[in-house]
Every structure is written in structure tokens, then in C-alpha cells.
N, CA, C and O of each residue as an XYZ file, in Angstrom:
664
protein
N      16.346     15.158      6.120
C      17.301     15.863      6.945
C      16.626     16.211      8.264
O      15.568     16.842      8.278
N      17.227     15.807      9.353
C      16.666     16.063     10.669
C      16.736     17.550     10.993
O      17.642     18.252     10.545
N      15.768     18.021     11.778
C      15.746     19.438     12.124
C      16.874     19.808     13.084
O      17.307     20.960     13.117
N      17.350     18.840     13.864
C      18.407     19.115     14.823
C      19.784     19.160     14.171
O      20.708     19.773     14.707
N      19.921     18.523     13.032
C      21.211     18.426     12.358
C      21.497     19.695     11.569
O      20.662     20.145     10.784
N      22.639     20.254     11.771
C      23.078     21.433     11.031
C      23.945     20.982      9.869
O      24.750     20.064     10.021
N      23.790     21.628      8.680
C      24.627     21.235      7.552
C      26.090     21.586      7.827
O      26.389     22.601      8.457
N      26.986     20.739      7.349
C      28.413     20.995      7.504
C      28.812     22.200      6.662
O      28.068     22.627      5.780
N      29.983     22.737      6.940
C      30.432     23.927      6.220
C      30.621     23.672      4.732
O      30.389     24.566      3.918
N      31.040     22.456      4.364
C      31.277     22.172      2.955
C      30.043     21.608      2.249
O      30.096     21.346      1.047
N      28.937     21.417      2.967
C      27.717     20.853      2.403
C      26.810     21.978      1.899
O      26.512     22.907      2.649
N      26.360     21.906      0.622
C      25.465     22.955      0.117
C      24.127     22.895      0.848
O      23.540     21.825      1.006
N      23.655     24.055      1.288
C      22.428     24.074      2.074
C      21.267     24.731      1.346
O      20.168     24.786      1.897
N      21.463     25.227      0.144
C      20.365     25.877     -0.544
C      20.630     26.039     -2.026
O      21.676     25.656     -2.550
N      19.653     26.614     -2.671
C      19.698     26.815     -4.111
C      20.855     27.726     -4.508
O      21.498     27.493     -5.531
N      21.123     28.739     -3.729
C      22.157     29.705     -4.085
C      23.552     29.113     -4.010
O      24.464     29.595     -4.682
N      23.734     28.078     -3.206
C      25.053     27.484     -3.065
C      25.291     26.334     -4.028
O      26.358     25.721     -3.996
N      24.316     26.023     -4.890
C      24.483     24.953     -5.873
C      25.270     25.480     -7.066
O      25.213     26.663     -7.400
N      26.000     24.577     -7.693
C      26.701     24.956     -8.917
C      25.685     25.022    -10.055
O      24.543     24.589     -9.900
N      26.096     25.554    -11.174
C      25.198     25.680    -12.328
C      24.747     24.309    -12.816
O      23.596     24.145    -13.219
N      25.635     23.330    -12.784
C      25.265     21.972    -13.200
C      24.247     21.348    -12.273
O      23.322     20.671    -12.720
N      24.417     21.578    -10.966
C      23.455     21.039    -10.002
C      22.095     21.708    -10.152
O      21.061     21.051    -10.032
N      22.093     22.999    -10.411
C      20.813     23.694    -10.633
C      20.119     23.166    -11.873
O      18.913     22.919    -11.861
N      20.882     22.992    -12.948
C      20.292     22.481    -14.192
C      19.729     21.083    -13.973
O      18.651     20.759    -14.472
N      20.459     20.254    -13.225
C      19.979     18.912    -12.944
C      18.716     18.934    -12.077
O      17.800     18.141    -12.292
N      18.669     19.841    -11.100
C      17.480     19.965    -10.253
C      16.278     20.430    -11.066
O      15.179     19.900    -10.904
N      16.478     21.415    -11.937
C      15.389     21.896    -12.785
C      14.908     20.797    -13.716
O      13.706     20.632    -13.922
N      15.850     20.041    -14.278
C      15.486     18.944    -15.166
C      14.695     17.868    -14.412
O      13.722     17.325    -14.935
N      15.117     17.565    -13.188
C      14.404     16.566    -12.400
C      12.996     16.993    -12.030
O      12.058     16.202    -12.132
N      12.840     18.238    -11.603
C      11.507     18.746    -11.241
C      10.615     18.816    -12.477
O       9.426     18.504    -12.409
N      11.189     19.227    -13.601
C      10.410     19.279    -14.842
C       9.957     17.885    -15.255
O       8.812     17.694    -15.664
N      10.855     16.919    -15.148
C      10.489     15.540    -15.472
C       9.418     14.999    -14.548
O       8.514     14.289    -14.986
N       9.516     15.332    -13.273
C       8.495     14.906    -12.316
C       7.140     15.525    -12.663
O       6.116     14.841    -12.646
N       7.141     16.813    -12.975
C       5.897     17.487    -13.345
C       5.286     16.909    -14.605
O       4.075     16.702    -14.673
N       6.119     16.646    -15.607
C       5.613     16.049    -16.844
C       5.114     14.625    -16.618
O       4.137     14.203    -17.236
N       5.779     13.888    -15.736
C       5.324     12.540    -15.419
C       3.966     12.540    -14.733
O       3.106     11.717    -15.048
N       3.775     13.457    -13.801
C       2.476     13.569    -13.128
C       1.401     13.984    -14.129
O       0.294     13.444    -14.114
N       1.723     14.938    -14.995
C       0.761     15.365    -16.016
C       0.414     14.211    -16.959
O      -0.739     14.075    -17.369
N       1.394     13.387    -17.301
C       1.134     12.239    -18.171
C       0.221     11.222    -17.492
O      -0.677     10.675    -18.132
N       0.441     10.964    -16.210
C      -0.405     10.012    -15.483
C      -1.837     10.534    -15.386
O      -2.790      9.781    -15.585
N      -1.987     11.821    -15.080
C      -3.325     12.418    -15.005
C      -4.005     12.348    -16.370
O      -5.191     12.030    -16.456
N      -3.265     12.642    -17.431
C      -3.830     12.584    -18.780
C      -4.237     11.158    -19.135
O      -5.263     10.955    -19.784
N      -3.451     10.169    -18.721
C      -3.820      8.783    -18.988
C      -5.103      8.380    -18.262
O      -5.942      7.679    -18.827
N      -5.256      8.820    -17.012
C      -6.502      8.532    -16.302
C      -7.692      9.239    -16.961
O      -8.782      8.674    -17.050
N      -7.478     10.468    -17.417
C      -8.548     11.170    -18.134
C      -8.885     10.458    -19.435
O     -10.056     10.357    -19.803
N      -7.865      9.963    -20.136
C      -8.103      9.224    -21.375
C      -8.877      7.947    -21.095
O      -9.754      7.569    -21.872
N      -8.561      7.281    -19.993
C      -9.313      6.083    -19.616
C     -10.780      6.425    -19.357
O     -11.674      5.705    -19.803
N     -11.031      7.518    -18.639
C     -12.414      7.947    -18.409
C     -13.123      8.307    -19.696
O     -14.299      7.987    -19.869
N     -12.422      8.970    -20.602
C     -13.026      9.340    -21.890
C     -13.337      8.101    -22.707
O     -14.370      8.041    -23.374
N     -12.452      7.106    -22.665
C     -12.728      5.858    -23.381
C     -13.949      5.149    -22.800
O     -14.759      4.603    -23.548
N     -14.088      5.152    -21.473
C     -15.267      4.529    -20.853
C     -16.540      5.251    -21.287
O     -17.530      4.611    -21.640
N     -16.514      6.581    -21.261
C     -17.689      7.356    -21.678
C     -17.983      7.132    -23.153
O     -19.147      7.051    -23.546
N     -16.945      7.030    -23.973
C     -17.141      6.795    -25.405
C     -17.773      5.432    -25.654
O     -18.630      5.297    -26.528
N     -17.363      4.431    -24.903
C     -17.945      3.097    -25.072
C     -19.391      3.072    -24.586
O     -20.260      2.499    -25.242
N     -19.648      3.699    -23.429
C     -21.004      3.682    -22.868
C     -21.971      4.471    -23.750
O     -23.099      4.035    -23.981
N     -21.535      5.616    -24.237
C     -22.385      6.473    -25.064
C     -22.010      6.343    -26.534
O     -21.967      7.340    -27.254
N     -21.742      5.130    -26.979
C     -21.251      4.870    -28.327
C     -22.010      5.532    -29.464
O     -21.384      6.189    -30.296
N     -23.340      5.391    -29.543
C     -24.044      5.977    -30.691
C     -24.063      7.508    -30.685
O     -24.286      8.123    -31.728
N     -23.836      8.123    -29.537
C     -23.897      9.584    -29.456
C     -22.571     10.259    -29.786
O     -22.545     11.453    -30.083
N     -21.474      9.513    -29.737
C     -20.151     10.099    -29.913
C     -19.483      9.484    -31.138
O     -19.359      8.264    -31.250
N     -19.059     10.345    -32.046
C     -18.282      9.921    -33.202
C     -16.965     10.672    -33.178
O     -16.922     11.877    -32.927
N     -15.897      9.944    -33.441
C     -14.589     10.602    -33.473
C     -13.934     10.334    -34.819
O     -14.181      9.312    -35.460
N     -13.088     11.284    -35.233
C     -12.371     11.141    -36.492
C     -11.205     10.176    -36.377
O     -10.601      9.803    -37.383
N     -10.888      9.775    -35.166
C      -9.786      8.848    -34.939
C      -9.373      8.891    -33.482
O      -9.957      9.628    -32.688
N      -8.368      8.104    -33.129
C      -7.922      8.095    -31.735
C      -7.308      9.422    -31.295
O      -7.280      9.731    -30.103
N      -6.823     10.199    -32.246
C      -6.208     11.476    -31.869
C      -7.232     12.440    -31.263
O      -6.881     13.253    -30.407
N      -8.472     12.358    -31.691
C      -9.485     13.247    -31.109
C      -9.768     12.882    -29.654
O     -10.079     13.760    -28.849
N      -9.664     11.604    -29.307
C      -9.843     11.207    -27.909
C      -8.664     11.668    -27.056
O      -8.840     12.044    -25.898
N      -7.465     11.637    -27.631
C      -6.300     12.161    -26.913
C      -6.457     13.669    -26.719
O      -6.145     14.196    -25.651
N      -6.939     14.361    -27.749
C      -7.205     15.800    -27.611
C      -8.220     16.053    -26.508
O      -8.068     16.996    -25.732
N      -9.240     15.231    -26.430
C     -10.247     15.397    -25.382
C      -9.622     15.240    -24.000
O      -9.959     15.985    -23.080
N      -8.709     14.271    -23.847
C      -8.047     14.080    -22.555
C      -7.151     15.266    -22.215
O      -7.087     15.691    -21.061
N      -6.460     15.799    -23.219
C      -5.580     16.955    -22.985
C      -6.399     18.200    -22.664
O      -6.000     19.002    -21.820
N      -7.541     18.368    -23.332
C      -8.380     19.548    -23.103
C      -9.223     19.446    -21.837
O      -9.844     20.429    -21.434
N      -9.258     18.282    -21.206
C     -10.100     18.110    -20.023
C      -9.635     19.002    -18.866
O     -10.469     19.557    -18.151
N      -8.339     19.147    -18.674
C      -7.858     19.986    -17.569
C      -8.160     21.463    -17.782
O      -8.686     22.096    -16.867
N      -7.854     22.052    -18.948
C      -8.235     23.466    -19.134
C      -9.746     23.678    -19.088
O     -10.211     24.700    -18.584
N     -10.511     22.729    -19.606
C     -11.967     22.855    -19.535
C     -12.459     22.725    -18.100
O     -13.455     23.347    -17.732
N     -11.780     21.928    -17.289
C     -12.115     21.838    -15.870
C     -11.869     23.153    -15.153
O     -12.640     23.549    -14.279
N     -10.781     23.832    -15.528
C     -10.501     25.148    -14.937
C     -11.591     26.143    -15.346
O     -12.073     26.913    -14.514
N     -11.975     26.129    -16.617
C     -13.057     27.024    -17.069
C     -14.374     26.696    -16.368
O     -15.113     27.597    -15.969
N     -14.665     25.401    -16.222
C     -15.885     24.999    -15.523
C     -15.893     25.462    -14.081
O     -16.930     25.879    -13.566
N     -14.751     25.392    -13.427
C     -14.696     25.851    -12.036
C     -14.835     27.365    -11.941
O     -15.340     27.877    -10.942
N     -14.394     28.085    -12.966
C     -14.593     29.537    -12.956
C     -16.072     29.904    -13.040
O     -16.504     30.898    -12.456
N     -16.845     29.104    -13.765
C     -18.280     29.371    -13.865
C     -19.003     29.076    -12.555
O     -19.969     29.757    -12.211
N     -18.541     28.066    -11.824
C     -19.224     27.618    -10.611
C     -18.649     28.290     -9.359
O     -19.272     28.250     -8.298
N     -17.485     28.895     -9.471
C     -16.786     29.484     -8.333
C     -17.624     30.503     -7.544
O     -17.566     30.483     -6.315
N     -18.395     31.389     -8.184
C     -19.183     32.337     -7.387
C     -20.179     31.657     -6.444
O     -20.386     32.126     -5.325
N     -20.783     30.581     -6.876
C     -21.733     29.871     -6.017
C     -20.997     29.235     -4.842
O     -21.475     29.281     -3.708
N     -19.847     28.647     -5.110
C     -19.057     28.022     -4.048
C     -18.600     29.064     -3.031
O     -18.657     28.822     -1.825
N     -18.150     30.213     -3.508
C     -17.719     31.276     -2.601
C     -18.880     31.823     -1.785
O     -18.726     32.106     -0.596
N     -20.037     31.975     -2.414
C     -21.218     32.439     -1.699
C     -21.601     31.465     -0.594
O     -22.001     31.888      0.491
N     -21.486     30.184     -0.853
C     -21.811     29.185      0.173
C     -20.813     29.231      1.321
O     -21.185     28.999      2.471
N     -19.555     29.527      1.026
C     -18.548     29.564      2.080
C     -18.716     30.759      3.000
O     -18.500     30.649      4.207
N     -19.100     31.901      2.443
C     -19.232     33.092      3.280
C     -20.604     33.211      3.925
O     -20.795     34.034      4.819
N     -21.557     32.407      3.487
C     -22.890     32.460      4.083
C     -22.870     31.750      5.439
O     -21.875     31.132      5.819
N     -23.963     31.850      6.139
C     -24.053     31.260      7.469
C     -24.553     29.832      7.462
O     -25.236     29.422      8.400
N     -24.236     29.062      6.435
C     -24.691     27.675      6.373
C     -23.952     26.826      7.392
O     -22.808     27.109      7.747
N     -24.630     25.774      7.861
C     -24.005     24.851      8.803
C     -23.018     23.951      8.058
O     -22.947     23.986      6.829
N     -22.265     23.155      8.794
C     -21.257     22.276      8.212
C     -21.808     21.304      7.184
O     -21.282     21.229      6.073
N     -22.873     20.543      7.527
C     -23.405     19.607      6.531
C     -23.965     20.306      5.292
O     -23.819     19.797      4.181
N     -24.598     21.450      5.467
C     -25.144     22.171      4.315
C     -24.012     22.686      3.420
O     -24.137     22.680      2.196
N     -22.921     23.126      4.024
C     -21.774     23.571      3.229
C     -21.179     22.414      2.448
O     -20.771     22.594      1.300
N     -21.121     21.228      3.043
C     -20.591     20.066      2.336
C     -21.486     19.683      1.169
O     -20.992     19.295      0.110
N     -22.798     19.787      1.350
C     -23.721     19.469      0.268
C     -23.558     20.466     -0.874
O     -23.515     20.075     -2.041
N     -23.468     21.754     -0.541
C     -23.282     22.778     -1.578
C     -21.949     22.570     -2.293
O     -21.863     22.737     -3.509
N     -20.916     22.207     -1.546
C     -19.616     21.949     -2.154
C     -19.682     20.749     -3.101
O     -19.092     20.778     -4.181
N     -20.395     19.700     -2.701
C     -20.538     18.520     -3.560
C     -21.324     18.854     -4.822
O     -20.967     18.404     -5.911
N     -22.392     19.642     -4.686
C     -23.183     20.035     -5.852
C     -22.349     20.910     -6.786
O     -22.440     20.777     -8.006
N     -21.546     21.796     -6.224
C     -20.661     22.632     -7.049
C     -19.626     21.783     -7.773
O     -19.293     22.057     -8.926
N     -19.120     20.761     -7.110
C     -18.171     19.861     -7.753
C     -18.817     19.107     -8.915
O     -18.218     18.956     -9.980
N     -20.041     18.639     -8.696
C     -20.765     17.969     -9.779
C     -21.035     18.919    -10.941
O     -20.893     18.539    -12.104
N     -21.422     20.148    -10.628
C     -21.688     21.131    -11.679
C     -20.407     21.465    -12.444
O     -20.443     21.639    -13.662
N     -19.288     21.556    -11.746
C     -18.016     21.820    -12.418
C     -17.665     20.696    -13.376
O     -17.237     20.947    -14.503
N     -17.842     19.464    -12.936
C     -17.559     18.315    -13.802
C     -18.470     18.308    -15.016
O     -18.025     18.037    -16.131
N     -19.741     18.605    -14.803
C     -20.702     18.622    -15.907
C     -20.344     19.701    -16.928
O     -20.337     19.439    -18.131
N     -20.049     20.905    -16.456
C     -19.697     22.005    -17.367
C     -18.400     21.683    -18.100
O     -18.284     21.948    -19.296
N     -17.422     21.113    -17.392
C     -16.153     20.760    -18.037
C     -16.364     19.711    -19.118
O     -15.773     19.804    -20.193
N     -17.193     18.722    -18.847
C     -17.464     17.683    -19.851
C     -18.207     18.261    -21.051
O     -17.949     17.865    -22.188
N     -19.118     19.186    -20.812
C     -19.806     19.851    -21.930
C     -18.810     20.632    -22.784
O     -18.881     20.603    -24.013
N     -17.884     21.330    -22.130
C     -16.877     22.089    -22.864
C     -15.958     21.165    -23.661
O     -15.612     21.467    -24.803
N     -15.567     20.054    -23.070
C     -14.721     19.095    -23.788
C     -15.462     18.565    -25.014
O     -14.881     18.457    -26.094
N     -16.732     18.236    -24.848
C     -17.506     17.715    -25.980
C     -17.651     18.741    -27.095
O     -17.673     18.377    -28.270
N     -17.748     20.013    -26.742
C     -17.942     21.047    -27.757
C     -16.647     21.563    -28.367
O     -16.640     21.982    -29.524
N     -15.556     21.543    -27.618
C     -14.323     22.182    -28.079
C     -13.283     21.229    -28.655
O     -12.293     21.684    -29.228
N     -13.476     19.931    -28.519
C     -12.470     18.986    -28.989
C     -12.560     18.836    -30.508
O     -13.615     18.500    -31.046
N     -11.436     19.091    -31.196
C     -11.453     18.915    -32.655
C     -11.547     17.431    -33.020
O     -10.855     16.593    -32.442
N     -12.398     17.127    -33.968
C     -12.566     15.766    -34.442
C     -13.519     14.924    -33.620
O     -13.705     13.742    -33.907
N     -14.124     15.511    -32.608
C     -15.079     14.791    -31.770
C     -16.468     15.359    -32.047
O     -16.705     16.551    -31.852
N     -17.371     14.516    -32.496
C     -18.721     14.955    -32.848
C     -19.715     14.276    -31.907
O     -19.883     13.057    -31.928
N     -20.367     15.092    -31.081
C     -21.303     14.582    -30.083
C     -22.682     15.128    -30.421
O     -22.855     16.339    -30.559
N     -23.674     14.234    -30.557
C     -25.010     14.690    -30.948
C     -25.752     15.337    -29.784
O     -26.258     16.449    -29.933
N     -25.832     14.693    -28.656
C     -26.451     15.276    -27.455
C     -25.385     15.310    -26.370
O     -25.188     14.332    -25.649
N     -24.712     16.422    -26.264
C     -23.532     16.471    -25.397
C     -23.880     16.392    -23.910
O     -23.006     16.091    -23.097
N     -25.120     16.652    -23.542
C     -25.455     16.614    -22.124
C     -25.482     15.183    -21.589
O     -25.242     14.977    -20.399
N     -25.768     14.190    -22.432
C     -25.813     12.804    -21.958
C     -24.406     12.293    -21.611
O     -24.218     11.757    -20.518
N     -23.405     12.439    -22.507
C     -22.054     12.040    -22.093
C     -21.519     12.876    -20.929
O     -20.761     12.369    -20.102
N     -21.905     14.147    -20.860
C     -21.465     14.984    -19.740
C     -22.069     14.470    -18.432
O     -21.396     14.456    -17.402
N     -23.314     14.056    -18.470
C     -23.952     13.485    -17.286
C     -23.289     12.156    -16.897
O     -23.088     11.876    -15.716
N     -22.956     11.351    -17.900
C     -22.260     10.092    -17.618
C     -20.883     10.352    -17.002
O     -20.476      9.645    -16.079
N     -20.174     11.348    -17.499
C     -18.863     11.694    -16.929
C     -19.016     12.177    -15.492
O     -18.193     11.856    -14.635
N     -20.059     12.941    -15.230
C     -20.307     13.425    -13.874
C     -20.596     12.272    -12.924
O     -20.101     12.254    -11.797
N     -21.387     11.319    -13.368
C     -21.695     10.143    -12.541
C     -20.431      9.315    -12.321
O     -20.209      8.811    -11.220
N     -19.602      9.170    -13.355
C     -18.356      8.415    -13.231
C     -17.410      9.070    -12.225
O     -16.840      8.386    -11.374
N     -17.244     10.373    -12.317
C     -16.368     11.090    -11.387
C     -16.922     11.037     -9.970
O     -16.163     10.862     -9.017
N     -18.235     11.185     -9.819
C     -18.839     11.100     -8.482
C     -18.635      9.710     -7.885
O     -18.343      9.579     -6.697
N     -18.788      8.682     -8.703
C     -18.564      7.320     -8.216
C     -17.130      7.086     -7.785
O     -16.884      6.466     -6.750
N     -16.181      7.576     -8.569
C     -14.765      7.443     -8.199
C     -14.481      8.200     -6.911
O     -13.752      7.706     -6.051
N     -15.051      9.398     -6.768
C     -14.851     10.178     -5.542
C     -15.426      9.465     -4.322
O     -14.819      9.484     -3.251
N     -16.585      8.842     -4.472
C     -17.193      8.116     -3.352
C     -16.325      6.938     -2.950
O     -16.118      6.699     -1.760
N     -15.815      6.199     -3.924
C     -14.956      5.050     -3.615
C     -13.667      5.505     -2.942
O     -13.228      4.887     -1.972
N     -13.054      6.577     -3.440
C     -11.812      7.067     -2.838
C     -12.036      7.580     -1.417
O     -11.205      7.351     -0.537
N     -13.148      8.267     -1.191
C     -13.452      8.755      0.161
C     -13.740      7.598      1.105
O     -13.330      7.627      2.265
N     -14.440      6.586      0.619
C     -14.716      5.418      1.445
C     -13.421      4.725      1.840
O     -13.247      4.320      2.989
N     -12.497      4.591      0.858
C     -11.204      3.956      1.155
C     -10.410      4.767      2.174
O      -9.788      4.199      3.071
N     -10.429      6.095      2.039
C      -9.696      6.944      2.975
C     -10.297      6.846      4.377
O      -9.562      6.770      5.361
N     -11.614      6.846      4.473
C     -12.264      6.743      5.786
C     -12.076      5.361      6.400
O     -11.974      5.242      7.621
N     -12.029      4.332      5.592
C     -11.806      2.971      6.094
C     -10.432      2.877      6.737
O     -10.278      2.258      7.790
N      -9.435      3.488      6.109
C      -8.090      3.487      6.681
C      -8.019      4.255      7.981
O      -7.291      3.858      8.891
N      -8.760      5.349      8.091
C      -8.773      6.138      9.329
C      -9.469      5.366     10.451
O      -9.049      5.443     11.606
N     -10.523      4.628     10.122
C     -11.243      3.871     11.143
C     -10.382      2.734     11.699
O     -10.461      2.411     12.884
N      -9.569      2.137     10.844
C      -8.704      1.059     11.304
C      -7.493      1.583     12.062
O      -6.857      0.843     12.813
N      -7.177      2.847     11.867
C      -6.026      3.425     12.525
C      -4.764      3.379     11.690
O      -3.691      3.755     12.160
N      -4.888      2.913     10.435
C      -3.716      2.838      9.556
C      -3.287      4.197      9.088
O      -2.094      4.490      9.013
N      -4.281      5.055      8.763
C      -3.985      6.336      8.157
C      -3.791      6.220      6.662
O      -3.527      7.223      6.000
N      -3.917      5.012      6.105
C      -3.733      4.811      4.664
C      -5.022      4.370      4.027
O      -5.068      4.150      2.817
């Protein structure tokens, strides 16, 4: 909708002017969109967990495929818990007098630490998943996430250098 265009008198312009059916349909659509995004994120997490399970095969035993799905589902809450543990360091770096590059380095280290702590929590809290040395798969997950982040940043910067913006 263009900013210059004014809605007509008979055209609904907001949530309050929608009928109950339109509101229900809007809520259903937004809920479906949210669940779809959550499903895609969970599938990518499951793919990462499968890669880590294959790479660290002798260290990880699972009671079945359901434990790997549980690990993918628990990865997001464990990531939130991991960020809560690392958040004070990140905040301290932001309010300190560090220069731009030093702040970026501290932010990257905090991101790596968050991933490591989250992977440790997933390894310890997932039912049916038995990990003998949980720090090794957590380190592998951290390296995998760092590698994906580097590739994504490189792709984003390549698009900016060409002038595409994509």
C-alpha cells in the first residue's frame, strides 16, 4: 500500500475494523507462518545434529531417531540459556571503551561461547541421548556454526561489493 494512497471509506484499514472471521483468519495465517518458520529452523538444527552425530559417531549413542529430534527441539531453549550465561560478558564489552574491531572480536567470542554452552546443554539434557565426552561434540557444533556464519557473511559481503544488495 502506497503511503500517498488513502484507504477508501468502505475499505478496512486496521485490526479493529475487521470482522471476527477476518481476525480469526489473520490469526490463523500468522500462527501458520510462525509454525512454518519454527519447523524450518528445527529442520536445519536437525541437519546440524545429524552431521555432528555422524562426525562424532563413537562418542554419541542415541536410543532412536526420536532423541535426535528432541535434541533439535531443545537446541533453541538451550541456546537461550547459553546466551543468558554469556550475556554479562557481552554487555560489559559493549559498555566498555573498546574500539570497533575489539568489540567485534569480543562479540564473536561470545557467540562462540554461547554456541558451545548451548551444545553442552543439549548433550546433557536431551532424553535418550548418551554422550561420553560432551565437550567434543559441542566443539564440533561450535566449529560448524562458525563455518556457516563465515560463509553467510562472505556471501552477504560479496553481494554488497557487486552492488546487488543480495
